[in-house]
N, C-alpha and C positions, 0 to 999 in steps of 0.2 A: 397833478389838485385833484387827485380822487384818491394816494396814498397821505398826504395832507387832511385830508376831509375825514377820513380813512379816524389815522393818527385821531388827529382832536376828537372824533365821536368815543372812542374805545376811550380815552382817560378820563374824559368826564363823565364817562358814564362808572368809574371806579368810585369817583369822589362826592362824598356827598355832607353829611352831618359828625358835626366833630365829639370828638369826650375824651378827656384824659385818661390818660394811665395812671396802672400803681404803680409802689416803689416797690423794688426788691429788693435781699440783700447776698447777691456772692461771696464765702467770704469774710474778708474786713474793710470790703470797701462799700458803698453805700452805692445803685445801677438805679438810674430812672429810665424812660423811655418818655419821648415828645410829650409835650404838656397838649400840641397841640401842632397843626399840621396847614398849610396852604397850597393853593398850586394857582400860581403866577401866570395868567395867559398874555401879549403882549397885543392882541386884538382886541383881549375884551379890558383896559387897563385899571379900571376904575372898581372893578371886584377883581372875588377871589372865590376858588373855591376850593370847598373844606375835604380834608382829607375823615372817611368814616370811618378808615378799616385801623385805624390806632387798638382796635383790645379785640379784634377780633383775626382768624386766624390768615387776613392780608391776602389779597390778590394783586402785585403790582403799587400796593401803596403809596410810592412813593417812583416821579416816575420826573425825571426834565425830560425835553427835546430842544434842539436848536436849529435851523434852515438857515445858512448863511447864503441863497444861493441872489439873495439882492441884495447889495452890499448898503443901503439906501434904508431899506427897510425890513430888517429882519425878525425872525418869525422865530419864536422862542416862548419853554414853558418852567418857570424855575422853580423851585422849590424855595417855601419859608418854615424854617423847625425852631419851634419855642420849648424851652424847658423852663420846667418851674420849681426851683432851687427852695430847697428849707433854708433858713434862717441859719448863718454860723456855722456854714457849710464849705470846706476847703479845697483845696485841689484838684478844680473840674477839669476835666477832664473829655476830648470827644471821640469817638469811636464807630465803629462799622464792622458790620458782621454780617455775615450771608453763609449761616451754617442750613439756612432752608434749600439750598440750592435753586435762587431764586429769580439771579441777575438775568437780563436780557439786554442786547444792545446790537443795535441796527445802522448803521450803513449806507443811505442810497446819495449814487452818485448818476445827473441826468437821465433819472426815474430809474437807473438800472441799480438792484438793490447789492450790496457786496459781500462778494461770498467769505471772504477772512478780515469784517472790519477791524477785527484788536479789541484793546479793554478803551472803554470808555478814560476819560482823565477828568474830570470835575473839581473845580474850584470852591468852596466855601467862604464868604464871605463874614463875618462875626460885625456886628456890631454893639454898640455899650447896652449894660447893663438894661432893662427894662427901655428898649430903648423907643419900641410903636406897640400898636395894643396887636394881639394875639391872634388877629386875622387882619390883616394888611391888605391893599393892592395891589397890583401891578408897581401901578403908579407911588405908589407911597415907597416903597423900594427902590423905585429908579429914581423918584423924585428928592429923597428923601435929604437934611441940610448935612452935609460931610461930618459935622461933626459930633453924628450919632454912628458914625461906623470905626469901629474896634479898628479894625486891619480888613484892608480889599484880599487880601490873599494870608486867610489864615490857614491855609493849607489848603492843598490839593492829596489828589487821590487814585486809585483805578484800583476796580475789585472784580474778581469771576467770581461764574458763579462756586457756591461751595465756599469757598475762602472765608480762615479761621478771623478773629476779630483783627481788625486794624486802629491803631490812632492816630486823632486826624492831627491834634494837636491837643495842646493847656492853655487855662489861661484861669484867671481868678473866680472865685464865685461872683456872683453878686451881690450887692446888699440887700436888706427886705424893702422893701416898698416904703412911700412918706406915709400911710397908709395902716403901715408896720403887717401887712400880708409881703412874701416869699417873693423874693425877688424874681428875675424870669431872664434868662440868655439866650439870644437870637441869632435862629444864622440862614445866610441866602445859599443855596445850593445852586450850581449852573454847569452846563457842559462846558470847559476851558474854549476858549477862541481862539481858536489853532488853524481852523482846519474847512475853509474854504470852499465854496461852492460844492458843497454836500448838505444834508439829511441826517440829520441825525437823535437815535431818540432811547434812551435809559432807563429803565423801571427794572425795579428792585421789590418784595413783601416788605412792610413796615409790620410788626408783631412784638407788644409785651414777652416778655419771658412767663406769662400765666397762662397767655393764647395759645390757641392748639398748634402743636409744630414747635415753636420754644421764640427765642428772643431773636429777630430778625432783624436788618435792618440799623439806624444810627442810633444811636440809645450814648448816655453819661453817665460815670463814673463817679464819685468826689468821696472825700472822709475817708482816703485810705491811708 
């Protein structure tokens, strides 16, 4: 219980008010970082915790955890990510990188930390374009109409500290919204549900290329 309390305090201490990030263009592709990120906690299902590190140097700005020790009452933190994509874009592709050597992963079993936790296996759910507001709650994501889900398993990945860019998957870029504003692609990240009786925590710095230290975390390319 002490570990869970410490973990929650640590995670909530690094998330606050959000701000959209800029667009950078390396080579022929356009690259964008998240427009918004929301941490979704199962024990606070009607609220969300907004990532404040999108423009700064970022410390563990991307965090997820899962406690499977109680099968009928899972305690978990999900990460909701929103990208605002310019109209008429094509070839949207989701990536993750950890050039900043920031990835942390820990695993506890019966209250004891594993000396060799391996790498986290992370599952990504994709939503249909413009599915949700950019700052949803845990309940918004967990109880959404199935018609708003594009793919329950859009992709899975494992990433080690210092890893170079990994392609998670591709999908069509979103159409403009009804009011003419840019469309949005949205994703939900969680630890893969295959490790019972454990408590696991994954963290990674999330920052834009223009921030100190360079691009890190999840990002999207298009128009390649």
